[in-house]
C-alpha angles and dihedrals in degrees: 000000000000139000126239143175109255124217092255091057097257127122116249142175127242140172121223130208124186134183127181123248116220126201119180091353091304130106104253100166149340128254111209139183126202118192120193105225097170095118091048094051093046089053092047088051091049092050090050092049092048089049091051096047100039116120094226118077112248133195135174116207136190111219110227122211135188127234090279093055094252118140112248106164146335133240127213112241101171141000140174130234095260086061092052091048089050089057093038092233134118113271097233092055096066108059113101095015122127125244094248089058094046098040111029112196091017115169106258088212087078091064092063090049089054093044088055091053091050092049102041102029091226118137117240132204121196143153122227142164118243106210092195090056098033084224138126110228131191106214128194114191129192137166110246091178138348116299092014138088133190130211138198116201128204119190104222098164095117094047090045093052092045089051090050091050091049092049088049091049093047088048091051092048091044088052092048090046094049095038097045113116090220117084113247134190138168115221129188130215092280087055090245119146114253097175138355134190128234097264094057091045090054091046093057094036097235138108122253091251090054092048102049117108094013116127118253096251094049088047094061094037096246103184091226092060084070095047097090134021091248088067127204112020096018100077125104090250100046097089090066094045109124089197092059094042093055090052095048092048092051094045097043104031103018091242113169119215126197117205095324106188115230131173119217135175106228127194114238137174092270110032138322112284134189113249127193110217131183111214127198121184136186131171118242132176124230097198106310093338118099114223135175124238111213124198113189130189123188106218098166096115089044091054091046093053088048090054090047089050090052092048090049087050090051090049089050089053090047088050091055089047091049089052092054094043091048092054093056095040088051091057087050097048097043095066089044095050094044091048095057091061092050093045093049095080090047095054115117117200131356094280093063092043088053092051089051092048090052089047090053096044092048092051091046087051090051090051091052091050089050093052088051087051090052093045087052092048124038096337135266130224112272113240110194119187138159101284130189113225093218091066094051092048092046093057089040092053091049091056094044094049091048100044112024119092117272093238088069114083114211130207127178120191116197113167121198120259098039117165122247123246129218099227144123098265092210094056094046090046085055091050095053095040090052093051090048092053090051087049090051092051090049090062105052090159096046133265141151127307116194128187118188138167129208142174111242134177114209128201131214089256094051089051095049090109093049112075114212095012113129125218118252143073118346136178110228121203112192123198112192133181136179095223137119098301127221122288119236092243092056106041095080091056103046093097096049115112112258094008110133136155094203123107119272109283095022100079141030098200087233101101104083093034089056089046093054093046091052092048094046090050089057092053091256136117138206131234125195128207117185139166118191112248095007106066149268136263126200114200113201110198118196128176110260123228136201111286114259134179109253115249114241126177102232124172088258091054090048090061090066091061097056112143127225100231098289114163115239125195111215115196118188134132091218110090092203094055090048089051097048092047090051089053095042096046094037095054090053103056103280133117115222138199121178141197127199097214141016098262092055090044093055094049090049092047093049092052095049104018090130094054099043113096100181140015122209113187136180108230097209107066135137124256096006115027121219098258093057092047090052091048092055094043087056090050090059095043118009098192099056113121113239131201119189121204124202144141096208117069095206090064088065095061110115098030090115089065094065111105122246126030118353117282109242116223123220107193117217137266096050138160126238090253092054089053095045093048092050093045091050092049090049094048093039105037095165095047114114 
């Protein structure tokens, strides 16, 4: 290759070829060929410059083989500056070096790929990690000539790491989206579901594939979405749907909602039920398409619990009111009940005796109602006694016949020889009345209500399903109706607190739970038999006791409790009670002095402490309550016997802290016989 001056005055490149010419065996001349290769040389120079300046790293390799023709390595023939920069080495130091020197720790699997390129001539693209460089490289290999292969290298480490970081972030966001306890969905302008998370799929009971492209109302099974063939948004009630309004406002105006409460009736497997949902919305963009992100919280149970809490607070308020009312009613009933015992000896003729007996039974009925009121409110002291079932059912029958609708036929079956039960009559009366009311409500069109009592003896085998119940004799009350019966899906819940099948406002859900609590506290249990469409029977089983004659304070009994002139101090702020106690105690051999408040009582007791044999004091009085007055009286004379009277059990708290012998509580309302019996017991502790 030589340079020469061209005709146009420019320097060029040429190649020269010469051959000798023979004539007669002698060289007589030379034949020569001169080829101008200037353009070719210029193109080669340009390609080398392009190779050197190209942004991609380039390298030409020779594939080395052993004697058997197997590829064993490759040697760098030529590389550009970008390749040298990639390896952080001078460009001139690379040519002629083997791969193991340039790329220590290189994956030998690459050698087989390059061998395939050289053998087949097919280009190959791959991505690999170069440990020596700590870089990810995209490599494109091709065969420029036999035995050689060329590679271009692109360093995509930064983009690879950015892509991996983005994938991790997407995976984390997807995990948060799917694992979020809040139900989430993406909805497009047609209100069709584009994506849902696991919580929402579980709530509606379908897979994500089944949910996609449904409308929002159809997704959550809104009953109005099934009203018309058009589905969600086309029903007569859809225009008023708060759920739909929130979605439209977000999609069309970009309005963001935060926990907007909506109430919807959703279709379920059993029956439609009202759900309370908190809906949050926000506008997003999937590319250029606006969509709405929905976050839904089902707070139905929370709202029900809040409602139950409010009902409990109302019941507590009613309990406070009941306590106050009970105190006033007790003060009214005590004089009436005591007066009947005082009037009985004065009665002349059966008519007057009947009037007095009516007065007594009415007062006793009022006292029973009052005890139920206290039990419903803040609680009353439980008085268990041997009770005859016939007396309970007689009073119950009277109430039912007077108050239940006439289209309900009532039957009460009370055989002779029923065992007695050791119970609080007021509580068991409440149990039976509650069951009868439920039976009445189960027969809105009328029917037959039957209440019966029977003696039964239950064995261990028969009580296997009743934990804690002991084998032996029981008295069984059965309350039967011919009503609607109880569905199988409901019967397991009927004793749960606040569970009710009655419409809102017609039931608290506390009736049967209270019934079960009372029966369990008496050592009994309840068994329910029901047939759907035919009726229900509640069997209340209570432990039976030996039959005893009921104790009644007759006039003959009262004569056994006559005093011996002992002086009794009566303290009560109600003048009528003080008057009746003076008459009752005075007519049975006692002397009585009284005081209307605690201060007067203390001065009276201080003046006559040695003479006073007993102090009877009301606990709820103005200025100084009964407990404080009794405490002061014991400080004057520690040995004086004390009887506290009250109709509210909470008022008796703290009596055990009064020094001396225990203070005995007589609960209002009481009859004259109750008071005389207790006074006689206190003043004659060793008497039989």
